Legacy VTK file of the C-alpha trace (Angstrom):
# vtk DataFile Version 3.0
C-alpha trace
ASCII
DATASET POLYDATA
POINTS 80 float
27.897 -13.903 -30.495
26.887 -16.223 -27.646
23.617 -15.392 -25.918
24.109 -15.161 -22.126
20.610 -14.126 -21.072
18.598 -16.497 -18.911
15.295 -15.408 -20.502
14.435 -14.195 -24.009
13.940 -10.443 -24.280
11.150 -8.819 -26.250
11.431 -5.445 -27.955
9.269 -2.711 -26.469
9.141 1.069 -26.606
7.650 2.298 -23.339
8.134 5.350 -21.180
9.410 4.531 -17.723
10.927 6.068 -14.634
13.857 4.938 -12.561
13.653 6.101 -8.959
16.166 6.043 -6.165
16.863 7.807 -2.877
17.801 11.177 -4.404
15.020 11.383 -7.005
13.980 9.950 -10.340
14.856 10.021 -14.032
12.664 9.434 -17.074
13.797 6.615 -19.348
12.692 4.650 -22.388
12.401 0.891 -21.940
13.709 -0.735 -25.144
13.433 -4.444 -24.337
12.281 -6.630 -21.466
12.284 -10.186 -20.201
11.246 -11.906 -16.997
14.699 -11.256 -15.538
15.681 -7.818 -16.846
15.419 -4.937 -19.276
17.408 -2.454 -21.321
16.668 1.239 -20.929
17.772 4.393 -22.721
18.447 7.651 -20.892
18.516 11.129 -22.455
22.043 11.701 -21.146
24.716 9.654 -19.388
23.973 9.565 -15.655
25.703 7.914 -12.726
23.243 5.511 -11.113
23.259 3.873 -7.691
23.829 0.118 -7.297
20.075 -0.467 -6.947
16.937 1.443 -7.909
13.323 0.923 -9.008
12.049 0.776 -12.594
8.392 1.781 -13.047
6.206 1.730 -16.146
3.039 3.564 -15.081
0.792 2.500 -17.985
1.456 -1.187 -17.222
1.364 -0.891 -13.398
4.871 -2.372 -13.550
7.350 -1.846 -10.688
10.578 -3.829 -10.186
13.704 -3.389 -8.102
16.773 -3.445 -10.368
20.522 -3.313 -10.517
22.615 -2.207 -13.487
24.457 -5.059 -15.239
26.040 -3.357 -18.261
26.223 0.093 -19.788
26.850 1.493 -23.263
26.774 5.313 -23.340
23.067 6.104 -22.773
21.771 2.493 -22.762
21.819 0.446 -19.562
21.082 -3.248 -19.077
19.179 -4.042 -15.890
18.663 -7.204 -13.890
15.512 -7.468 -11.797
16.193 -8.378 -8.167
13.905 -10.013 -5.661
LINES 1 81
80 0 1 2 3 4 5 6 7 8 9 10 11 12 13 14 15 16 17 18 19 20 21 22 23 24 25 26 27 28 29 30 31 32 33 34 35 36 37 38 39 40 41 42 43 44 45 46 47 48 49 50 51 52 53 54 55 56 57 58 59 60 61 62 63 64 65 66 67 68 69 70 71 72 73 74 75 76 77 78 79
């Protein structure tokens, strides 16, 4: 398999929240890099084209867009 990521991802297991205009959803952040992350959701959910990922314990907040999806796991790209 050819690696397409611009930055190496590191495995993590952190509680996070994705927020958007209509509310927020708890998620589990499974891996992260400088340019993106992969999150797990408890159930499949339709997400907007852009939203915010927050990890409270790390004071981490980034605007994101979904890049790929596999059932309950979603790959995110951080946007400026």
